[in-house]
TORKOL-4160 file (C-alpha; in steps of 0.2 Angstrom, whole numbers, padded with zeros to 4 digits, m for minus):
367
<pt num="1" X="0566" Y="0503" Z="0584"/>
<pt num="2" X="0552" Y="0515" Z="0589"/>
<pt num="3" X="0540" Y="0523" Z="0576"/>
<pt num="4" X="0525" Y="0534" Z="0576"/>
<pt num="5" X="0508" Y="0535" Z="0568"/>
<pt num="6" X="0499" Y="0551" Z="0568"/>
<pt num="7" X="0489" Y="0563" Z="0557"/>
<pt num="8" X="0502" Y="0577" Z="0556"/>
<pt num="9" X="0519" Y="0570" Z="0562"/>
<pt num="10" X="0534" Y="0560" Z="0556"/>
<pt num="11" X="0530" Y="0547" Z="0543"/>
<pt num="12" X="0547" Y="0539" Z="0539"/>
<pt num="13" X="0558" Y="0529" Z="0551"/>
<pt num="14" X="0574" Y="0521" Z="0546"/>
<pt num="15" X="0584" Y="0509" Z="0558"/>
<pt num="16" X="0595" Y="0494" Z="0560"/>
<pt num="17" X="0581" Y="0483" Z="0566"/>
<pt num="18" X="0563" Y="0480" Z="0563"/>
<pt num="19" X="0550" Y="0491" Z="0572"/>
<pt num="20" X="0545" Y="0484" Z="0589"/>
<pt num="21" X="0536" Y="0498" Z="0596"/>
<pt num="22" X="0523" Y="0510" Z="0588"/>
<pt num="23" X="0516" Y="0525" Z="0596"/>
<pt num="24" X="0498" Y="0529" Z="0589"/>
<pt num="25" X="0490" Y="0546" Z="0590"/>
<pt num="26" X="0471" Y="0546" Z="0595"/>
<pt num="27" X="0459" Y="0559" Z="0600"/>
<pt num="28" X="0460" Y="0551" Z="0618"/>
<pt num="29" X="0479" Y="0551" Z="0620"/>
<pt num="30" X="0494" Y="0541" Z="0614"/>
<pt num="31" X="0492" Y="0522" Z="0613"/>
<pt num="32" X="0509" Y="0512" Z="0613"/>
<pt num="33" X="0509" Y="0495" Z="0604"/>
<pt num="34" X="0523" Y="0483" Z="0605"/>
<pt num="35" X="0527" Y="0468" Z="0594"/>
<pt num="36" X="0527" Y="0451" Z="0602"/>
<pt num="37" X="0532" Y="0438" Z="0590"/>
<pt num="38" X="0521" Y="0440" Z="0575"/>
<pt num="39" X="0507" Y="0449" Z="0585"/>
<pt num="40" X="0505" Y="0466" Z="0592"/>
<pt num="41" X="0498" Y="0471" Z="0609"/>
<pt num="42" X="0493" Y="0487" Z="0618"/>
<pt num="43" X="0508" Y="0490" Z="0630"/>
<pt num="44" X="0503" Y="0507" Z="0637"/>
<pt num="45" X="0492" Y="0523" Z="0636"/>
<pt num="46" X="0497" Y="0540" Z="0640"/>
<pt num="47" X="0491" Y="0558" Z="0639"/>
<pt num="48" X="0474" Y="0551" Z="0641"/>
<pt num="49" X="0460" Y="0564" Z="0637"/>
<pt num="50" X="0471" Y="0573" Z="0625"/>
<pt num="51" X="0468" Y="0574" Z="0606"/>
<pt num="52" X="0485" Y="0570" Z="0599"/>
<pt num="53" X="0488" Y="0579" Z="0582"/>
<pt num="54" X="0506" Y="0574" Z="0579"/>
<pt num="55" X="0519" Y="0563" Z="0585"/>
<pt num="56" X="0538" Y="0562" Z="0582"/>
<pt num="57" X="0551" Y="0550" Z="0589"/>
<pt num="58" X="0568" Y="0557" Z="0588"/>
<pt num="59" X="0580" Y="0542" Z="0587"/>
<pt num="60" X="0597" Y="0551" Z="0591"/>
<pt num="61" X="0592" Y="0555" Z="0609"/>
<pt num="62" X="0577" Y="0544" Z="0610"/>
<pt num="63" X="0563" Y="0556" Z="0615"/>
<pt num="64" X="0545" Y="0556" Z="0610"/>
<pt num="65" X="0536" Y="0572" Z="0606"/>
<pt num="66" X="0517" Y="0575" Z="0605"/>
<pt num="67" X="0508" Y="0590" Z="0598"/>
<pt num="68" X="0491" Y="0591" Z="0606"/>
<pt num="69" X="0475" Y="0599" Z="0600"/>
<pt num="70" X="0474" Y="0615" Z="0610"/>
<pt num="71" X="0485" Y="0607" Z="0623"/>
<pt num="72" X="0503" Y="0612" Z="0618"/>
<pt num="73" X="0519" Y="0602" Z="0616"/>
<pt num="74" X="0523" Y="0587" Z="0627"/>
<pt num="75" X="0539" Y="0577" Z="0628"/>
<pt num="76" X="0543" Y="0560" Z="0635"/>
<pt num="77" X="0560" Y="0553" Z="0638"/>
<pt num="78" X="0555" Y="0536" Z="0643"/>
<pt num="79" X="0545" Y="0529" Z="0628"/>
<pt num="80" X="0528" Y="0537" Z="0633"/>
<pt num="81" X="0527" Y="0532" Z="0651"/>
<pt num="82" X="0529" Y="0550" Z="0658"/>
<pt num="83" X="0527" Y="0567" Z="0650"/>
<pt num="84" X="0532" Y="0585" Z="0653"/>
<pt num="85" X="0525" Y="0600" Z="0644"/>
<pt num="86" X="0537" Y="0611" Z="0636"/>
<pt num="87" X="0530" Y="0628" Z="0630"/>
<pt num="88" X="0544" Y="0640" Z="0634"/>
<pt num="89" X="0543" Y="0652" Z="0619"/>
<pt num="90" X="0529" Y="0642" Z="0610"/>
<pt num="91" X="0515" Y="0655" Z="0610"/>
<pt num="92" X="0502" Y="0644" Z="0601"/>
<pt num="93" X="0493" Y="0631" Z="0611"/>
<pt num="94" X="0488" Y="0620" Z="0596"/>
<pt num="95" X="0503" Y="0611" Z="0590"/>
<pt num="96" X="0497" Y="0604" Z="0574"/>
<pt num="97" X="0513" Y="0596" Z="0566"/>
<pt num="98" X="0530" Y="0591" Z="0571"/>
<pt num="99" X="0547" Y="0588" Z="0562"/>
<pt num="100" X="0565" Y="0585" Z="0566"/>
<pt num="101" X="0582" Y="0586" Z="0557"/>
<pt num="102" X="0600" Y="0586" Z="0560"/>
<pt num="103" X="0610" Y="0601" Z="0556"/>
<pt num="104" X="0627" Y="0607" Z="0560"/>
<pt num="105" X="0629" Y="0592" Z="0572"/>
<pt num="106" X="0613" Y="0595" Z="0582"/>
<pt num="107" X="0595" Y="0590" Z="0582"/>
<pt num="108" X="0584" Y="0604" Z="0577"/>
<pt num="109" X="0565" Y="0602" Z="0580"/>
<pt num="110" X="0551" Y="0611" Z="0572"/>
<pt num="111" X="0533" Y="0614" Z="0578"/>
<pt num="112" X="0519" Y="0620" Z="0566"/>
<pt num="113" X="0504" Y="0627" Z="0574"/>
<pt num="114" X="0486" Y="0633" Z="0572"/>
<pt num="115" X="0485" Y="0648" Z="0568"/>
<pt num="116" X="0498" Y="0644" Z="0555"/>
<pt num="117" X="0515" Y="0648" Z="0562"/>
<pt num="118" X="0532" Y="0639" Z="0563"/>
<pt num="119" X="0543" Y="0637" Z="0579"/>
<pt num="120" X="0560" Y="0630" Z="0580"/>
<pt num="121" X="0570" Y="0623" Z="0595"/>
<pt num="122" X="0589" Y="0620" Z="0595"/>
<pt num="123" X="0589" Y="0613" Z="0613"/>
<pt num="124" X="0578" Y="0598" Z="0611"/>
<pt num="125" X="0562" Y="0607" Z="0615"/>
<pt num="126" X="0568" Y="0615" Z="0631"/>
<pt num="127" X="0565" Y="0632" Z="0623"/>
<pt num="128" X="0557" Y="0638" Z="0606"/>
<pt num="129" X="0558" Y="0653" Z="0595"/>
<pt num="130" X="0546" Y="0658" Z="0582"/>
<pt num="131" X="0552" Y="0660" Z="0564"/>
<pt num="132" X="0541" Y="0675" Z="0561"/>
<pt num="133" X="0544" Y="0677" Z="0542"/>
<pt num="134" X="0531" Y="0663" Z="0539"/>
<pt num="135" X="0517" Y="0674" Z="0546"/>
<pt num="136" X="0523" Y="0688" Z="0535"/>
<pt num="137" X="0523" Y="0681" Z="0517"/>
<pt num="138" X="0511" Y="0689" Z="0505"/>
<pt num="139" X="0494" Y="0682" Z="0504"/>
<pt num="140" X="0491" Y="0677" Z="0522"/>
<pt num="141" X="0475" Y="0686" Z="0523"/>
<pt num="142" X="0468" Y="0672" Z="0511"/>
<pt num="143" X="0473" Y="0658" Z="0522"/>
<pt num="144" X="0458" Y="0649" Z="0530"/>
<pt num="145" X="0451" Y="0632" Z="0534"/>
<pt num="146" X="0434" Y="0626" Z="0529"/>
<pt num="147" X="0429" Y="0619" Z="0546"/>
<pt num="148" X="0426" Y="0630" Z="0561"/>
<pt num="149" X="0435" Y="0640" Z="0568"/>
<pt num="150" X="0440" Y="0643" Z="0549"/>
<pt num="151" X="0459" Y="0645" Z="0554"/>
<pt num="152" X="0473" Y="0639" Z="0544"/>
<pt num="153" X="0487" Y="0628" Z="0551"/>
<pt num="154" X="0504" Y="0621" Z="0546"/>
<pt num="155" X="0500" Y="0604" Z="0540"/>
<pt num="156" X="0517" Y="0597" Z="0535"/>
<pt num="157" X="0536" Y="0601" Z="0536"/>
<pt num="158" X="0548" Y="0593" Z="0524"/>
<pt num="159" X="0567" Y="0595" Z="0522"/>
<pt num="160" X="0579" Y="0593" Z="0508"/>
<pt num="161" X="0591" Y="0579" Z="0513"/>
<pt num="162" X="0605" Y="0587" Z="0504"/>
<pt num="163" X="0604" Y="0603" Z="0514"/>
<pt num="164" X="0590" Y="0604" Z="0527"/>
<pt num="165" X="0590" Y="0623" Z="0527"/>
<pt num="166" X="0579" Y="0620" Z="0511"/>
<pt num="167" X="0562" Y="0617" Z="0518"/>
<pt num="168" X="0545" Y="0615" Z="0512"/>
<pt num="169" X="0530" Y="0620" Z="0523"/>
<pt num="170" X="0512" Y="0617" Z="0518"/>
<pt num="171" X="0498" Y="0628" Z="0525"/>
<pt num="172" X="0481" Y="0621" Z="0525"/>
<pt num="173" X="0473" Y="0630" Z="0516"/>
<pt num="174" X="0483" Y="0644" Z="0509"/>
<pt num="175" X="0500" Y="0640" Z="0502"/>
<pt num="176" X="0515" Y="0629" Z="0498"/>
<pt num="177" X="0530" Y="0638" Z="0505"/>
<pt num="178" X="0549" Y="0635" Z="0502"/>
<pt num="179" X="0564" Y="0642" Z="0512"/>
<pt num="180" X="0582" Y="0639" Z="0507"/>
<pt num="181" X="0589" Y="0647" Z="0523"/>
<pt num="182" X="0581" Y="0637" Z="0537"/>
<pt num="183" X="0565" Y="0647" Z="0538"/>
<pt num="184" X="0572" Y="0664" Z="0539"/>
<pt num="185" X="0564" Y="0669" Z="0523"/>
<pt num="186" X="0550" Y="0660" Z="0512"/>
<pt num="187" X="0542" Y="0661" Z="0495"/>
<pt num="188" X="0526" Y="0654" Z="0489"/>
<pt num="189" X="0527" Y="0640" Z="0476"/>
<pt num="190" X="0510" Y="0643" Z="0467"/>
<pt num="191" X="0512" Y="0636" Z="0450"/>
<pt num="192" X="0501" Y="0622" Z="0453"/>
<pt num="193" X="0486" Y="0633" Z="0458"/>
<pt num="194" X="0472" Y="0637" Z="0446"/>
<pt num="195" X="0457" Y="0649" Z="0448"/>
<pt num="196" X="0445" Y="0635" Z="0445"/>
<pt num="197" X="0452" Y="0623" Z="0457"/>
<pt num="198" X="0438" Y="0615" Z="0468"/>
<pt num="199" X="0450" Y="0616" Z="0483"/>
<pt num="200" X="0460" Y="0632" Z="0485"/>
<pt num="201" X="0478" Y="0629" Z="0488"/>
<pt num="202" X="0473" Y="0614" Z="0500"/>
<pt num="203" X="0491" Y="0607" Z="0502"/>
<pt num="204" X="0493" Y="0591" Z="0513"/>
<pt num="205" X="0509" Y="0581" Z="0513"/>
<pt num="206" X="0525" Y="0585" Z="0504"/>
<pt num="207" X="0537" Y="0571" Z="0499"/>
<pt num="208" X="0554" Y="0573" Z="0490"/>
<pt num="209" X="0560" Y="0559" Z="0479"/>
<pt num="210" X="0575" Y="0551" Z="0489"/>
<pt num="211" X="0586" Y="0548" Z="0474"/>
<pt num="212" X="0583" Y="0566" Z="0467"/>
<pt num="213" X="0575" Y="0578" Z="0480"/>
<pt num="214" X="0572" Y="0591" Z="0466"/>
<pt num="215" X="0557" Y="0580" Z="0462"/>
<pt num="216" X="0543" Y="0586" Z="0473"/>
<pt num="217" X="0526" Y="0578" Z="0476"/>
<pt num="218" X="0512" Y="0584" Z="0487"/>
<pt num="219" X="0495" Y="0577" Z="0491"/>
<pt num="220" X="0480" Y="0590" Z="0491"/>
<pt num="221" X="0461" Y="0592" Z="0491"/>
<pt num="222" X="0463" Y="0592" Z="0472"/>
<pt num="223" X="0473" Y="0576" Z="0470"/>
<pt num="224" X="0492" Y="0573" Z="0468"/>
<pt num="225" X="0504" Y="0585" Z="0461"/>
<pt num="226" X="0522" Y="0583" Z="0454"/>
<pt num="227" X="0537" Y="0595" Z="0451"/>
<pt num="228" X="0553" Y="0590" Z="0442"/>
<pt num="229" X="0562" Y="0606" Z="0446"/>
<pt num="230" X="0560" Y="0610" Z="0465"/>
<pt num="231" X="0543" Y="0617" Z="0464"/>
<pt num="232" X="0545" Y="0629" Z="0450"/>
<pt num="233" X="0533" Y="0620" Z="0438"/>
<pt num="234" X="0520" Y="0607" Z="0441"/>
<pt num="235" X="0511" Y="0592" Z="0433"/>
<pt num="236" X="0494" Y="0587" Z="0440"/>
<pt num="237" X="0495" Y="0568" Z="0441"/>
<pt num="238" X="0478" Y="0564" Z="0449"/>
<pt num="239" X="0463" Y="0575" Z="0452"/>
<pt num="240" X="0448" Y="0575" Z="0464"/>
<pt num="241" X="0438" Y="0564" Z="0452"/>
<pt num="242" X="0450" Y="0549" Z="0455"/>
<pt num="243" X="0447" Y="0534" Z="0466"/>
<pt num="244" X="0457" Y="0543" Z="0480"/>
<pt num="245" X="0451" Y="0561" Z="0476"/>
<pt num="246" X="0456" Y="0567" Z="0493"/>
<pt num="247" X="0473" Y="0560" Z="0496"/>
<pt num="248" X="0484" Y="0563" Z="0512"/>
<pt num="249" X="0497" Y="0550" Z="0516"/>
<pt num="250" X="0511" Y="0548" Z="0503"/>
<pt num="251" X="0526" Y="0537" Z="0505"/>
<pt num="252" X="0541" Y="0532" Z="0495"/>
<pt num="253" X="0547" Y="0514" Z="0496"/>
<pt num="254" X="0564" Y="0513" Z="0504"/>
<pt num="255" X="0569" Y="0499" Z="0492"/>
<pt num="256" X="0563" Y="0508" Z="0475"/>
<pt num="257" X="0558" Y="0526" Z="0474"/>
<pt num="258" X="0549" Y="0523" Z="0458"/>
<pt num="259" X="0536" Y="0515" Z="0470"/>
<pt num="260" X="0524" Y="0526" Z="0480"/>
<pt num="261" X="0510" Y="0522" Z="0492"/>
<pt num="262" X="0496" Y="0534" Z="0494"/>
<pt num="263" X="0480" Y="0534" Z="0505"/>
<pt num="264" X="0465" Y="0545" Z="0507"/>
<pt num="265" X="0446" Y="0547" Z="0504"/>
<pt num="266" X="0436" Y="0546" Z="0489"/>
<pt num="267" X="0430" Y="0564" Z="0491"/>
<pt num="268" X="0433" Y="0578" Z="0502"/>
<pt num="269" X="0427" Y="0580" Z="0520"/>
<pt num="270" X="0413" Y="0592" Z="0516"/>
<pt num="271" X="0404" Y="0577" Z="0508"/>
<pt num="272" X="0406" Y="0566" Z="0524"/>
<pt num="273" X="0394" Y="0577" Z="0533"/>
<pt num="274" X="0380" Y="0571" Z="0521"/>
<pt num="275" X="0386" Y="0553" Z="0516"/>
<pt num="276" X="0394" Y="0549" Z="0533"/>
<pt num="277" X="0406" Y="0539" Z="0522"/>
<pt num="278" X="0424" Y="0543" Z="0517"/>
<pt num="279" X="0426" Y="0527" Z="0506"/>
<pt num="280" X="0444" Y="0527" Z="0509"/>
<pt num="281" X="0457" Y="0517" Z="0500"/>
<pt num="282" X="0476" Y="0514" Z="0498"/>
<pt num="283" X="0484" Y="0514" Z="0481"/>
<pt num="284" X="0502" Y="0510" Z="0474"/>
<pt num="285" X="0511" Y="0517" Z="0460"/>
<pt num="286" X="0526" Y="0508" Z="0452"/>
<pt num="287" X="0531" Y="0522" Z="0439"/>
<pt num="288" X="0534" Y="0537" Z="0450"/>
<pt num="289" X="0516" Y="0542" Z="0453"/>
<pt num="290" X="0510" Y="0543" Z="0435"/>
<pt num="291" X="0498" Y="0528" Z="0436"/>
<pt num="292" X="0490" Y="0519" Z="0451"/>
<pt num="293" X="0483" Y="0503" Z="0457"/>
<pt num="294" X="0473" Y="0499" Z="0473"/>
<pt num="295" X="0481" Y="0488" Z="0486"/>
<pt num="296" X="0467" Y="0483" Z="0497"/>
<pt num="297" X="0470" Y="0465" Z="0501"/>
<pt num="298" X="0467" Y="0463" Z="0520"/>
<pt num="299" X="0457" Y="0479" Z="0521"/>
<pt num="300" X="0438" Y="0480" Z="0522"/>
<pt num="301" X="0430" Y="0479" Z="0505"/>
<pt num="302" X="0422" Y="0496" Z="0509"/>
<pt num="303" X="0431" Y="0508" Z="0521"/>
<pt num="304" X="0417" Y="0520" Z="0527"/>
<pt num="305" X="0431" Y="0527" Z="0539"/>
<pt num="306" X="0445" Y="0537" Z="0533"/>
<pt num="307" X="0464" Y="0533" Z="0534"/>
<pt num="308" X="0470" Y="0548" Z="0543"/>
<pt num="309" X="0488" Y="0543" Z="0547"/>
<pt num="310" X="0501" Y="0533" Z="0536"/>
<pt num="311" X="0519" Y="0530" Z="0541"/>
<pt num="312" X="0533" Y="0517" Z="0537"/>
<pt num="313" X="0547" Y="0510" Z="0547"/>
<pt num="314" X="0562" Y="0502" Z="0537"/>
<pt num="315" X="0576" Y="0491" Z="0542"/>
<pt num="316" X="0590" Y="0482" Z="0532"/>
<pt num="317" X="0578" Y="0467" Z="0528"/>
<pt num="318" X="0563" Y="0477" Z="0523"/>
<pt num="319" X="0550" Y="0489" Z="0529"/>
<pt num="320" X="0532" Y="0490" Z="0537"/>
<pt num="321" X="0519" Y="0502" Z="0532"/>
<pt num="322" X="0506" Y="0507" Z="0546"/>
<pt num="323" X="0489" Y="0515" Z="0543"/>
<pt num="324" X="0477" Y="0522" Z="0557"/>
<pt num="325" X="0459" Y="0526" Z="0554"/>
<pt num="326" X="0444" Y="0536" Z="0561"/>
<pt num="327" X="0437" Y="0519" Z="0567"/>
<pt num="328" X="0452" Y="0517" Z="0579"/>
<pt num="329" X="0459" Y="0503" Z="0569"/>
<pt num="330" X="0478" Y="0501" Z="0565"/>
<pt num="331" X="0483" Y="0491" Z="0550"/>
<pt num="332" X="0501" Y="0486" Z="0544"/>
<pt num="333" X="0507" Y="0479" Z="0527"/>
<pt num="334" X="0523" Y="0472" Z="0521"/>
<pt num="335" X="0528" Y="0469" Z="0502"/>
<pt num="336" X="0526" Y="0487" Z="0498"/>
<pt num="337" X="0508" Y="0488" Z="0503"/>
<pt num="338" X="0503" Y="0472" Z="0495"/>
<pt num="339" X="0495" Y="0463" Z="0510"/>
<pt num="340" X="0487" Y="0472" Z="0525"/>
<pt num="341" X="0482" Y="0465" Z="0542"/>
<pt num="342" X="0474" Y="0473" Z="0557"/>
<pt num="343" X="0485" Y="0473" Z="0572"/>
<pt num="344" X="0474" Y="0482" Z="0584"/>
<pt num="345" X="0456" Y="0488" Z="0584"/>
<pt num="346" X="0444" Y="0497" Z="0596"/>
<pt num="347" X="0455" Y="0512" Z="0599"/>
<pt num="348" X="0449" Y="0530" Z="0600"/>
<pt num="349" X="0448" Y="0538" Z="0582"/>
<pt num="350" X="0465" Y="0543" Z="0574"/>
<pt num="351" X="0460" Y="0559" Z="0567"/>
<pt num="352" X="0465" Y="0576" Z="0561"/>
<pt num="353" X="0454" Y="0589" Z="0569"/>
<pt num="354" X="0436" Y="0585" Z="0567"/>
<pt num="355" X="0437" Y="0573" Z="0553"/>
<pt num="356" X="0431" Y="0559" Z="0563"/>
<pt num="357" X="0415" Y="0566" Z="0569"/>
<pt num="358" X="0403" Y="0563" Z="0554"/>
<pt num="359" X="0411" Y="0546" Z="0551"/>
<pt num="360" X="0410" Y="0538" Z="0569"/>
<pt num="361" X="0393" Y="0545" Z="0571"/>
<pt num="362" X="0387" Y="0534" Z="0557"/>
<pt num="363" X="0394" Y="0519" Z="0565"/>
<pt num="364" X="0386" Y="0522" Z="0582"/>
<pt num="365" X="0403" Y="0524" Z="0590"/>
<pt num="366" X="0404" Y="0529" Z="0608"/>
<pt num="367" X="0418" Y="0542" Z="0604"/>
């Protein structure tokens, strides 16, 4: 089974066998890792020189899709060995996020971009059409991003498994949007937002509880939020003063969806420019996100880098969690994140946008 690890791409893969090939997004291209017995090795590099923002492996037809920072959308039909650029109808060069779903018997692909827009393909990426309603929701004039060029992007795209026409899209920073008609119309879910929030509508990853998709979670620059009613009302489970004050990755255990795994930095990236330290961590909840414990065995005692990508690959016998950092390390864990081990190091940074810059500079990195 193939899986991917990227800052803004797919995070959950379910197959009949254990993951044997992992495609990692770095600021210098895609690195493909293969499992050999109990170890992993670098099996290939591709799209070298490209800052890969998002990766998606589509299992039904076996293609690998890559969204590139100001480089468009690329597709590989041979596991990352060769690529072709597919931009027909895709009018934005910065493909920030990718997602796929099956609907009415066909694979439907989505690409979120910077500036914030959403595109759809029903012919496996050969052609794309914009879903223009997203750019026209009220309040778009307030969307922005703290780092230059201060332009908001579509960070995440999530589907309700009961009916994938119900979609959640996070705009960083600016809005959590919900559609019930496949993106033809949208409304903002703003009940979580407060005027005194340190981070204004800074929505990162959205996750729906598998056993009850009306339970919606999202990570943000202000911590972790939870809704029991499809996003109408919200509880603030963790805030930006917690150990993981700037969470990003969020996964449900495929074996027990009371168990969640969350990763992120101690404080927001604005502080990294002064401290050169993300102080990243991984935590686990066994009660649906209400309380958390650190799960750091096998990780560095102090992670100056940030964990910029988190994904899992499940098979009938269990599941692996993968984490990628701005130091270019890839870690994996079994047992619901209990024990971690580094499977490869020395890669180019795994990073959303410019997040890596103040962190690798402190380490004297060549990148």
